[in-house]
N, C-alpha and C positions, 0 to 999 in steps of 0.2 A: 504494500500500500504506500502511496506517496505521502510526503510530509504534509502536515497541516499548512505549512508555509506555501507549498505548491498548490494545495487544494483551494486556498483562498485567493490565489492569484499572484503570489510571489512578491518581488520587489515593488512593483507598481502599486499593489494593494497596500503593502506595509507603509510605503511612503505616504500615500493618500490618507491612510488611517492615522498616522502620527500627526500629520498637518491638521486634520479635522479635530482629532483628540485634544491637541493642545489649545486650539481655539476654545473648546468647551471648558477645559481645565482652567485656563486663564480668565474665564468669565465667571467662574464659580467662587462665590465668596467663602465657601467652606474650605477651599484648598489653594486658592490662588496665592495666598501669602507665602506658601512654601517655595514659590518660584521667584520671589523678590531677589534681585541681584544675581539671578542666574542668566548666563548667556544662553538664550533660547535656541540659537543656531546650533551650538554645541550640544545642548540638551536633546534637541530633535534628532541629531546624529546618533547620540548614545541610545536613544529610545528605538530608533530604526534598527540599530545593530542588536540591541537586546531582544526586540520582538522577532527579528529574523532567527536568532538563536532559540528563543523560547518556543517558537512555532516550528522548529525542526529544519530551518533553512541553512543553518551553519553548524558545524560540529562542535564549536566551542565559542565562548564569549570572553573577549579580552578585557572587558571593563571590570570595575571594582565589583566585589561580591555584593549581593543585595544588602547584607548586614552592614558592610563597611560604607556603602553608598548612602545609606539612610540613617546611620547611627546618630549623626549630629542633628538630623531632623527630629528624631525620636527624643533625644536628650534635651535639645535647646528649644524646639518648637512644638513639642507634644504630639508628634505624629502618632495617630492611633487608629483603631478599627473604623471609626466613623470616617476618617479621611481615606482609608484604604477602600471602604465601600463606595465613596464618591468617585474615586479613580476607576474602580471596577464598573460603576454605573456609566461613566463616560466612555470607557472602552467598549462596552456592550452596545451602547447607543450609536457609537461611531461605526462599529462593524455592521449594525443594522442599517444605518444610513447609507453605507456604501454597497449594500446589497448582498452581504454574506448570508448564506443559509443558516437557519437556526441551529442545526446540529453542529456545524463548524464553529459557530459562536459559543455554544456550550463547551465544546472541546477547548477553545481558546480560554474561556473563562476558568475552566478547571485548571489549566496550566498556570494561569496567573494566580488563582486562589492558592495553589500549592506553595506559593512564595510568601504568603502573608506573614507567617511567623518569622521568617528571615528578615523581611523588610521591616517589621516592627520590633526586631531584635529580642525575640522571646525564645 
């Protein structure tokens, strides 16, 4: 079976997803403060590489671990389950908006959900 990355449309879909996703995130009062002083061009690149890996389109991810990448946000800004849920909500709505089928969205969401404890440093 092909990877989730391939089944959702590969690079083109991941790029579109990240662009739409961050428009939603940066407009959301629940979470936009986490991106203050963040270079969003670099952030979008990190997110594209991460989703490519998470969806099975790359054999490894060269970025920081989820724990390391989010530790300061947890300690200094109180990143918690409510915020993680908001991110998940925006990812799902973005995948729906770009026309990804429900079973593939569920598979993507399961992969992202599996990272919750690492992101929240538990």
